[in-house]
N, C-alpha and C positions, 0 to 999 in steps of 0.2 A: 755931863755922863750918865743922870738919871735917866733923861730922855734916852740915852739911847741905850740904857741898860732894857726900857719899858719896851723900847723899839722890838730890841733882838726877843727880847722874853714875849711880845706879841709872836715874833715871827717862830720862835720856835712853837709856840702852841698853835699856830694853824698850820705849822707843816705835822704836827702831833696829831693836828685831828685831821688832815689831811690825809695822814697816812693811816690813819682809825679809818679812814669812810672810806677810803682807798680797799684796803683791807677786807673790810665791812662786806662792800658790796660786790668784789671780786669772789668771796665765799658764797655770796648769794648767787651770783653766775655759775659758777661751777655746779651747788646743788639743783638749781634749773635748767642747767645742761643733761643734766643727769637724768633727773627727771622727767627733761621733754621727750629724751628718747625711749623712756619706758614708758610713758603715757603712749607716744607715736605705737611702741611695740603692744603694746596690752590692747589699745585701741581696734589695732589690725585683727590682732588674735581671736578677739571678738566678734570683729567683722567674718572673720574666716571660718569661725563657729557654727554661725548664725546664717553662713551660705551655706553649708553643708546643712542646714536643717533645712532652707529653702528646696538644696534640691531632693532632699527626703519628700519635701511634700509634693514635686512634680511627680515623683517616682510611684507613693502614694494616691495620688490622685490620677493618675496616668491606670496603676495596676487595677483600683478597684473596678474599671470599665472594661478593662481587659480581661478581668478573671470570669466577673459576670457576665460579660458576652461569651466569653467561650465556651463556660457551662449552659448557657442557651444555645449555642451553637450544637452540639454535643448531642443537648436533651432534643431537639429538633431535628436532628439526624436520625436518631432513635425510632421517634415516633414516623418520620417518614418512612421507614422501613416497615411500620407496623401498619401504615396505609396500604403501601405496595404489597404486602402480604393480605390485606381483605382484598385488594385487587385481586392480585391472582392465586396463590395456593389456596386462601381462604374463601374464595369464591363459592358461595350457594351452587346448589345445581350440579356440583360435583358427583355424588352422589345419588344424582334420580334428578328428575326435572326441574330447570328451573322456578323461580318464585312469580309470584306479581309481578306488573312492570311499577304498580304503584308502591311497594314496599322498595325495590329496588332504587328507586326515583327517589325517596327519603334514604337510603341507607348510602348509597353511591355519592347522590351531593355533598352529603355532609364529609364521607370521606375526601373526596374531589376539596374542599374547603379545607378539611384539617394539612391534606397534603401540600395546598397552596399557600397556607399562612405560616405554616412552617419553613417554605423554601425561601416566602420573604424573608422571615424571623432569619434566617441563615445569611441574607447578602445586609440586610440591615446591622446587625450583631456584626457582621465584619469589616463593613466599613468602620463602626462604631469603635471596635475594637483597635483596627488599626490607625483609626485616625489620632487617636487617642496615644497609641504609643509613639507614632512619629510626631506628635509633637512634643512628649515628653523627649523623645532624642533631640529632637529639632532644640527644646529650650534648654538643653543639659549639653546640649554640645559649642551651644552658641549665644546664648542669653545669662540664664543662670550659671553664674561662674564665681570661684572661690575671688575673691578681691585681694589677689596677692600684690604686695606695695612692690614698685619698681626700684630702680637701682638708685636712681633721681631721686627718688621719694626720700627714700634712706638717707642719702648723701645732705638731704635739705635740712632732715630732722635730726641730724648729728650737729654738734657744736666743737671748734675746736678752742680750748682755755686761749690762742692768741688773739681768739676775734673778741675777746672783753674788750682789749683797747681798739677794737671799730666803734665799740657804742660811743653814745653822746657822755659829755664830760660832765652831766646835768646828773646821769644814772650811774659815773664811776665816781661821783667826789657826793652823792647821794648822801646826808645826814639823815641818819635813822631818826625816826621819834619827832624830829623836826619838822623835813619834808612831806610831801606824801610817801608812801610807804612802798608805792610801785608794784604793788600785789593786786591783780582784779577780784572781780568783786565776782561770786560763784555760787550764792546760794541758792536755796530751792525758787526764788521768784523771779530769776533768769531765765530756768529750763521751763517755768510753768509758761510764759509767755511765747515758747516756739508754740504752743498748741492754738495761739490763736494770731493770726498773723495780722490781725489790724490792731489788736492788743498789743502787740510788740511794734506795728510801728509808730504808734502813741506815745512809748515808754519811751524808744530811742529818740525821737522830736523833744519831750520836756529833758529826756538828759542832755542831750545837746545843749540846750538853752541852760540848763541851768549847771551843769558841771561844767570845773574846769577843762582846758585843752584836755586833750586825749592823751598828750606825750608827759605831762604831769600825771596821768593819773596812772597810767603801768612806765613799767619797765620798758627800754625801747626791744630788750631781748621777748619778754614776753610777748609785745606786739607781732613781733617776727614769726614767732611759734606758732600764734593763732593763725596769722596770716598762712604760712604754710600748711598748717595739718586740718587748719579747713578751708582750706582752697577749692575743694573738689575735683572731679574729674566731666562732672557733665554739667550743663544747666539745668539750675533749678526748675523744678516742674510747678513750683508753689501751691504742691498740694496740703495740708492740713499734715500734722506730724502722724494723725490715728486713721490716713489713709491705708490699705492696702498695699501690701509690696509690691513691688513690683512684678515678680515671678508670677503675683495670683491674679494683677491683670493680663497679663500675658495669655495665662494660661486659661481665664474664662472667655479673653476675646478668641482661641479657638475652640474651647469648649461651646460654645457660643453656636459653632458650625456644625457639628454633630451631635447635640444633646439629644434633637430629635431623633436621631437614628437609634441612639440607646436607650428612649423610651417606649419609640415605636415597637421596639422589636421585643419587648416584655410584653405589651399588649397583643403582637403577633403570637407570640409561643402559649399564651393567654386564649387568645381567638383558636390556634388550630388543637391545642387540647379537648377543648368544650364540643368544637366541632368531632375529632374523633372518638370522646363520651359519646356522642349522640349517634352516629354511624356504628357505635359495637352495638348499642341499646338494637337498634333497628336492624343491624347484621345478626340478632340473638333472636329477634321474634323470628325472619328470613330461616333461619339453619332450625331453633327449637322446633317450629311448627310444622317444613317441610322435611325435614330430613330425621327429627329424633321424636317426633308425633308425642309431643310431653307439653299438653294445656298447661296446668298449674306452671309448670316451669318456667313457662317465656312468661307470665306476668311476673314469676319472681325475681326473677335477671332483671330484667326490663324494671321493674321499681329501683332496684339498687343502684342502675347504672344510671337512672333519674337522679334519684337525691343526690347521690355526689355529684353529678352536673350543677346541681340546684346549690350544693353546696361551696364549690368551687366559682361558680356565680356569684355568691352573695360575699366571697370571701374579697373578692375580684373588685367586682363592681360597687361602688360606694360614691355618693354623688358629694365634692366637697363642700359644696355652698349651695342654701336655698334662692338663690338670687340669677341663679340659669331656669330658664323657661326648660319645661321637660314637656316633648309633646306626646312618649310611651313613657309613664313612670312605671317603673317596677315590671314591666314587659318581656324582661330578659326571661323573668320564670315563665314563657309560654313554652321555652323552647323541650325543657325538660317535659313539661303538662302535656307536648305533642306526642311523645311516646304513647297515653294513656291509649287517647283515639285510634292511634296505628296498631296496639297490641289489639283491641276491640273487633280492629279490621278484620285483621290474619284471623280469629276466632271463628270472626263471620264465614269469610270466603273458602275457609278449610271446613266448614260442618257438614256433619254426617251426611245428614239428607236436603234434597233438593228444594228452595222455599223462596218465590219470589220476594218476597218483603226480606229476609234476611240481604238481599243481594242490593235493597234498595239502601238497609240500612250501611249493608259493607262503604259502598259509596259514599254515604251521608259520614261516617269515618274520617275515610281516605281523605275526604275535603275538611274536612276539620283538621285535620292532621295538617295538612298543606298549609291553612289556612293561618293556621297556629304559628308555623316553621316560617313565613312569611313576614307577619308581625315580630317575630322574635329577633328576627335578621335588621327588620327598619330599628328595631331598639338595637343591638349593636353595632347598626351605623350612625345613630344617633351621639351613641355615649364613647365612641372613639372620631369623632369631630374634635378638633383644640377648642380651647373658652379659655377667658381669664378669669374664672371664676374661682382661683387660686390668688391671684395677685395680692399681696399684702398681707400673704400668712407670715407669722414669724417663724425664726428659721428653730427648730427644734431639735434636741439630742438625738440621732440613731432615724430622724424623719427626711425625708427628702426635702430640697431645700434651693429653690430657685431665685435668681435674681431679678430685680424688676425689668421687664422688657420682655422676657423668657416667656412668650405664650402661646407656643403652639404646641400645647398638651393637652392630652384631656384631663378635666379635673377629677373622672371618676377612677381614676387608674390611681391617681397622686401618691398613696399610701402604698402601691407598691411597687413604685419606678427606683428604691433603693439608690436614688441619685444625688451626689454630694456636690456644687458649685462651689470654688474658691471663696473665701469671706470677700466681701466688698468693703472691712475696715478692722482697723488692730482692735483686739479687747483688753480691756481694762487693766493697766499691768505689763502690757506687752512693749514693746519698743524695736526699731526698725534702723539697728543701727551702721546697717548695710546700706542704706539709702542717705544716712548721715554722712557718711564718710564720704560718700560718693557725690554728692550736691553739697556740703559743706556749709558755711555759716548757720551755725545751730549754738545752742548751748549759749556761754557766754561771748560768744565772739562779740556780735556787738557793745558788751562792757567794755572789750580789753581794748579792739581796735576804734570804735567810733568811731567820729565824720571825719577824721583824718585823714589827707590824701595820700598822707605820705605810704610807701607799702617798700618792703623789703626788696632787695635786688633778687634774692633767693626765696621770693615767694611764687609758687606755682600760678599759672593764668587761672581765671572763673573759670572760662568754657574755652578750651580750644577749640579748633576746626576738626580734629580727631574726635573731640568728645558729643562736638553734632553728628557726626558719621554712627557713634555709637548708641547715638540716639535713633537714627534712623533705621540702623541693619540690624537694631537690635527687638527688632517684631514691634515696636511701641506703636505705629499707626496702625490703627483698625482695620484689615482686611474687608473688603464687602463681602459681600455674601456669595457664596457659589451658586446661589439659583436663578442669580438676574436675567439670565437669558434662558434659562429652563426650571420653571418654573412646576413644570408636571414632574417633577423627580423630588420633591419635596415628598419626606417620609409620611405624614399625616395623609396626605392625597394620595400615594400608592395607596396603602392598608386603607384607605376610605373606596379606592376605587376597586380594590378586592373587596371589601362588604358589597360595594352596590350592582355589583356585578352578580353578586349569589344574592340579593334580592331578585336584580331581574330576574337569575333562572328560577327562582319559585313561581316567579311570574309566569314561566313560560311553562313550568312543570302545568301549574295549573289547568293553564289552558291545554295543553295535550292531555292533560286527562280527562278534561269537559270532551275532545276530542273521542278518546278511548270509548266515554258512555254513548258516543252518538252514535260510532261505526264500529265499535267490537274494538278488543284489547289489541289482538293479535292483526287486526284489520289490514296494519301498513307494514307491517313483518310476516316474511315469508320465513317459515321453520319447520323442524320435522315434525309428526302429531307428538312424539314422546317428549318434547322438546316442556309440552307446559305441564303443569300439575291440577289435579283433579281438584278445577274449582268449581263452584257453584253456578258461575252461571257461564252463559252460551257464547262460545267465540263465534261468531259471526264471518258470515263468509266473506273472500272465498278462502279462508285459512283451510277449514278441515274439511269441508263438506267435500266429494270425492276423491281424498286421499286412501291410499290401501287402506287404512284402517281406522280412518276417520269415520264421525259418526254425526248424523244433524241436529243432535240432541246432549243436554248441556251432561255434563260430567257431572253424576252422582242422582240424575234425574231419574234413571232406570240402574238397574246390580248390573255391574262392573262384566265386562265380560271375558274372556282369554286375552282375545287380540288388543286390548287397552292397555293389558300389562306387559306389553312387550317390551317395554323397559328395564319391567323388574325382571324379567327372565332371560335377558340380558345378561343379567348380573350373577346370575343363577348358572347362567351355561358361556360365560366368558372363556370355555377354551374350543367353542363349537359355532357359535354365532356374535355378532357383534356388528350391529350397525350397518346389515344387510350382507355382508361378505363374512366366507368361510377364515378359520386359522389353522395352518397349518398345524397337525399334530404333529406332537414331537414325541416317539416311543422313549419307554423309561425305559432305564437301566435297569436292573434288580440289584438290588443289594449284595457283595457280597458276605459272605459268612462264614464264619470258621477260619476267617485270615489268622487270627490271632493279633500279640502283638506287634511281630514282624512286621506283618500286612499296613498294621495301621501306621507306623514310623516311617516305612516306605512312601507310604500315600503322604505323609506330610512334610516328608523330606524332599520329596516333587512337588508340592504345592509351593516352597519357598524359593525365590528367584536364585539364578546360581552365580549374583552377581554380589548377593547376601553371603553366601555361605563360605566359611571361615574355616580354615584347617586348624586343627588343635594344636596346641601349642607345648611342647614338652621343655620343661623348663628345671635346672639343676639351681635349689636352691644351696647357696652358702655357708658355711660355717663362721660369722664374723662376731667375735665381742665385742659389745657397744656398749656408752658409758650409758650409766646411770637416769633414769627421769629424762629419756632421749624419748618423741616419737616425731620424728623426722616424716614431710611432706616432701620435699624436694630433694632432686636426686642431681647431680651433672659428672659425667663423665671425663676421667685426663687420658691418657696414654698408659699402655703399659699394664693394663690393668687397675689402673687408680680410678677410684669411684669416690664421692665426697655425698653424705647425705645430708640438707638441712632442718632446721625446724622454720618457719614464720618469721621468726624474731631474730633469726641469726645464731643462733647455737648451732655447728655441726661437728661431724665426726667424718673423718675422712681413713680408707683402708683400700688395698690391694687382694683383690683378689683372681680366682682362678692361677694359684703356684701350690694347689693343695695346703692337706691341714685347715688348720683354725687361724686366722685372720684375726689380726686385734685393731680395734679401730682407735684413732686418737682423734681426740676431741677439739675442735678451736673455736674461736670467737671472732665474729664478723663486728669491725668499730665503725662507728660514723653513720648509723643506719638506724638509732633509736629513734628518732625522729621522723621517719620517715612509716608509710603505711606497710602491713606484712608484706613477706615475699611471695611472687606466685611461680617466681622461673628463675632460673639458675643454668650457666654453661661454665664450663672450665676449661681455657684452653688462650692460643694468642690474641691479641684485641688492641688498638691502638698504641700501635708499637710496642707493647710488650711480648716476651717470648710464651709468657703462663699469666694466669687470673683468674678470677670470676666476674664474670657479666651476669647482674642480676637484674630483675626489672619487680616492683611493687605491684600492688593491687594498683594503686591509680596513675600508673604508668610508667612512673620515676625510673628512669635508668642509672644505675649501679655499677661504679668498677674497682675492683679489689684487685690491683696489679701487684706483681712479683709471687713468688712460688709460695705453697702452702708451709705456713707458718711450723713451727713446732708444736711436739705433743703440747696440748694446755695453753698453745700460744692466741695473740689475735693479728687477726688480719684487717690490716689499715683499706679503710673503705671510703668513697665519698661519689659525688656525684659525678655520673661520666662528664657533663659538660667541663669538667678538670683536667680529663685526660684526653679531649680534643674530638669527644661524643658530642652525638645528642643529650638535650638533660631530660626528655619524655620519648615515647612513642609516641606515633601519630592518632592520638584518640584526643576526644572533646574534652572542655573540662566538666568534671562532677562526672564523668563515666568511671566505670570500673572493670574491671578485668577481670575475667576467671580462670583464663591461662595464657601464659606468652611464654617464649622461646625469641634471646636474640643469639646471633654468632658474626663472624666474621669469616664471609665466603670467598671463595676466587672468583671474582668478575659477579656479572649480574646472574642469577639463580645459580651460581656454581658451575657457572661455562667455562670457566677461565680467564684468567686476568687479574688485575687489579684486587688486592681483597677489599671487598664492600662489606657493610653492614647491613644485613636481612633481619626481621623480625616477622613474627607471627605469632598472633594472637587472637582470641575468642571475648568477648565481654561477655559478663553477666546480662543475663536475658537472653542471649543469641548464643550461647554455649554449641549449639549443633554448628557453626558456620563459624571458621578460621578463615581470616585475613591475611594476606602477605603482602608486604613491602620489602622494597631497596630503598638505600639512602644512597642519592648524587644528587653531587654539588650541592649539600647541604639541605637536600629534600626528600620528600617521603614521595616515592613514585609507589605504586600499586603494582602488586607482580599477578594476583588473583585470589580468588577463594575456593574453599576449599569444604565437605562437609564433613564433621564427624563420623563415625563407622556406628551404627547402633546408638543414633545419638538419643531417641526417645528413652534406652533405658540407662546413659550415662550421668550421674549425679556430677561426675567430677571428670576434665578433661586433662591431658598433659603433653605439651607439645617440647620439641626438642629438635634438632639439627643435626644432621649424624652424615658420615660421609663422604664431607665435604661439598654436597650439591642433593641432599635428600629431605625431608621432614617426618617426622615417627612421631605417631600420635596414637596417644594410648588413653583407656577411658577404664575409670574404676567399676567394667565389669569383666575388664582381663583380656580387652582386645587390644591387641597392638596393629598397629597398618604403617609402613614405611612407603610413602612418593615421592617422585623425583622429580624437582622443580623445575626442571629444564622445558618438560613436558606433560607433567600431571601423570605419568604413567605409574599405578600402584605397582613396585617393588616386590613386596609383599605385605602379605596379611594374615593372621593369626588369633589365637584366641588358646588362654590358658585353661590346660583341660583341668586346674583344680579350682573349684567352686567350692565357699563353704561359707558359713554366715561369721566365723571364726576369722576371716581375713578381709582384709580392705585393701584394694589395689592402689597406690600413690603417683607417683611422677615417675619415668624412663626415660633413660638416655642411652645409647649409642658405646656398647664401650668393645673398642676394637671392630672384631666382625662380628658380634652376637649383640641383645639386646638384654642390657640388664634393668629390669625391673623391680621396683620397692613396692614391700607390701610391707603393712601390718599384721602381726596376728595377735589374737586375744590372748593374755596371759591372767587369769584370774580378774584382778579390776583393772591393768595394765594394757595396755598393745605395745609389742617389742616389734623390732624393725627385722624386718627380711630381705637378702638381696637374691632376686631370681635370673640367672641369664639364661638365655635362651638363642636360637639363633632361627630365625621367621624364614619360613619356604617363599620359595620363591614363584611369583607369579607372573601368567601372561602380560604383558603393559594394560591396561587400561585407561583412555581418556579421563578427562573430568567429563562427568556427567550432571 
């Protein structure tokens, strides 16, 4: 009996222990299951937020390139226009003889260089900007996406309570504090091992030899959790955890294709500006000496521009490293210096008395200027060539940064390139959780799973064929250079080629000037005798000898004869003689005197085109009692004399006019529009199946419907988006656009020609208030009908639009002008202008009231503006088509 009792007691104790262990482990299982899904969700939320940050990185990198290249394009275009102005309207010799050829060579060659560099800058900047924008769009739409988990992953992360029955018996009946506790080791040492792959492998091998089997270390459901959660979607790249995120690597691969365009666009705009500055200095020397005849002013203006050019050169050209060998150091300052001998040469060329010594000195100054220009442009060619002097420079905040191997950049401009490449590694304290989730097997994965070959059936595969496809389609492969077969189109070669041509042209001009010294400046050009200035040196045969007014001596050698000043006399007697031809004399009409004010007005009216004349519009002001604190801007007309005035924020008042006596306006309020922009247009009439109601338009183009009859006095008119009533949500305007005026209405058929009612809209955008665009809705699409000009748009600060008569459009302006046009053919039905104008009135909206026009105006009364309704009939006109 004692033995049986002992056995029974032992059995009871064992059952109690087993039951307790079962309950304890099941509670642990349920707790871990909840934490498992919470951990899975939290990790994905962090990854999604980081992915959004990565998308912002791509946008910011592309925006830097796009914005600065846009500025360079606009600036280059303006400079090109200035270059064309110097070529054409600003040319020398416009009011007198042309300047000597040598000063034109200095001026026009630099002007051509400025134009060419600016044009090249535009093309380089356009390519860099569009390439960056295209790369950003491709990455954002294909690769850098938010890692949203699939339903399969979510199902694998959740646990059912009944799944506890599927766990191993050892985990179900594990005794706490006696056997292994089943929890993984997740201290900092485990995660620190992720930073060193080799150390991680050593730790894994050491743990595999010394630790007990993996199944006894962690509970089975813990191992399954890590297998599922850390399985990853793609094959691991094997990169260090501090390596740059994938989106930086992808953008850097694309950026390497266009970074030269970006940087050399900056170099081109610099070369264009300094060439333009120099051409402007030479132009000033010619203009001031030849046309203005101001000796000291020529030196002063040339010196100012030369100093400016030197300062810009000093700002942009700074050798980045002393290791690069320079053949012409500091020779860039010879360009501004070349202006000085050119100024001296112009003074000698236009001295008062003829002197052979002065002629020789003049030629010496000319050649000095040309040689300085040649050396100066050789220096520009030298500094524009790419080098590797900047290699190894550390990244600094606010400075340009280029990764290793990006060496096709001139180091002299390194400080003004304003270029930012993606980082090559993560900074301390930064982590790439997106990559951890995609690749898996980080952190405590080895500690939990160990070397056990057992994997849960619910675990995701390590790398699927789709994962490999993602890696292939994700632009991970580095593209080959686009210049493999077109080496000549590399940006540095384009800029260097232009700089080389410029050097060749200075050599050509020096040679040509030597020829002019030998045979005469005008020996190769035939021109009329007056086309040359009074220069000190003789023009050799056969240019002037034998011509009617040419003489065989140098200008200035003898006193001027009247014949030599024919070009000047031509300007004084332009009405009689010009270039050897007579001009027809035009008899002048004596001015009429004594005509008085009437004649002046008749003359003024006769000068106004007939189409712009408008009849006076006699109006009737109706007596209406309006609510207090009411300054409406919109007006909508119903039938039988009903009209409603509205403020842009939805407070309105309705009244019936034209029935004699004083009308009392009943106020109402519009609900459902407080979150929308201000109203700019209103129409009262049937729409969307409703017999009555308001159609409203906001400043941003939202369409709002207020169906049903007008509410009682002080009532509320329910409004909502028109999409809730079978109408479009917005008008056909681009996102971010703002409207100045708009009107919508249901008209019978297209443009009111009859048929099923169709929605029509007329609108004018801010900044384009003089142009009204008209659209009709066809099959849920907006189709353009046409455009029309606002009458007197140059004086109209405000425009109002309304549809009237079932097929006409009414346009009114702040100046009181009202015009009615037919939509079907564009004919002007009527056009008139209010006869009353005063500073105390401000005309607002207008609408069609029966066969009249109701025009809302505000009258200033003390410190407030009181509304008034003026009705009038527009005089009819003969039809005139759109012009």
